[in-house]
C-alpha positions in Angstrom: -39.9 60.3 -35.5 -41.0 58.9 -38.9 -44.0 57.3 -37.3 -45.2 60.6 -35.8 -44.8 62.4 -39.2 -46.7 59.6 -40.9 -49.5 59.8 -38.3 -49.8 63.6 -38.8 -49.7 63.1 -42.6 -52.4 60.4 -42.4 -54.7 62.5 -40.3 -54.3 65.6 -42.6 -54.8 63.5 -45.7 -57.8 61.8 -44.3 -59.3 65.2 -43.3 -58.9 66.7 -46.7 -59.6 63.6 -48.8 -63.3 64.5 -49.5 -62.2 67.9 -50.6 -59.6 66.5 -52.9 -62.1 64.1 -54.5 -64.4 67.0 -55.2 -61.7 69.1 -56.8 -60.3 66.2 -58.9 -63.7 65.1 -60.1 -64.6 68.7 -61.0 -61.4 69.2 -63.0 -61.6 65.8 -64.6 -65.2 66.6 -65.8 -64.1 70.0 -67.0 -61.2 68.5 -68.9 -63.6 66.0 -70.6 -66.1 68.8 -71.4 -68.7 67.5 -69.0 -70.8 69.4 -66.5 -70.8 68.4 -62.8 -72.8 69.9 -59.9 -74.6 68.8 -56.7 -78.1 69.0 -58.3 -78.1 65.9 -60.4 -75.8 63.7 -62.5 -75.3 64.9 -66.1 -74.4 62.6 -68.9 -70.7 62.4 -69.6 -69.8 59.9 -72.3 -66.2 58.8 -72.4 -65.3 55.8 -74.6 -68.9 54.7 -74.5 -69.2 54.9 -70.7 -71.3 57.4 -68.9 -69.1 58.8 -66.1 -71.6 61.5 -65.1 -72.8 59.6 -62.0 -69.3 58.8 -60.8 -68.3 62.5 -61.2 -71.4 63.6 -59.4 -70.9 61.2 -56.4 -67.3 62.2 -56.1 -68.2 65.9 -56.3 -70.9 65.6 -53.7 -68.4 63.7 -51.4 -66.7 67.1 -51.0 -69.5 68.0 -48.5 -68.0 65.4 -46.1 -65.3 67.9 -45.5 -67.7 69.6 -43.1 -67.2 66.6 -40.9 -63.6 65.5 -41.7 -61.8 68.8 -41.2 -63.0 69.4 -37.6 -62.4 65.7 -36.8 -58.9 65.9 -38.3 -58.2 69.1 -36.3 -59.2 67.4 -33.1 -57.1 64.4 -33.9 -54.0 66.6 -34.6 -54.6 68.5 -31.4 -55.1 65.2 -29.4 -51.9 63.7 -30.9 -49.9 66.8 -30.2 -51.1 66.9 -26.6 -50.4 63.2 -26.2 -46.9 63.6 -27.5 -46.2 66.7 -25.3 -47.4 64.9 -22.2 -45.3 61.8 -23.1 -42.2 63.9 -23.6 -42.9 65.9 -20.4 -43.3 62.7 -18.4 -40.1 61.3 -19.8 -38.2 64.5 -19.1 -39.5 64.8 -15.5 -39.3 61.1 -14.6 -36.9 60.5 -11.7 -33.8 58.6 -12.7 
């Protein structure tokens, strides 16, 4: 049962990971007083390092959610159907 829960958790986490990176980078930039958007990287100096490009790439990665959410939904549906068929076969198998 733990393996099944881990599989579902992994699928959901993989599906929302790009969205999480966009949210985290947006809030991190906001907390550091920097600006982040899809247009272009903006300078964001932290301890002498320019993190603007990193924040920009992570923020733009959020657009991958357009692909990962439907894929994750299909994987969850496929796993659910697979498990249901396996349980049904086990239940209906002659003894």
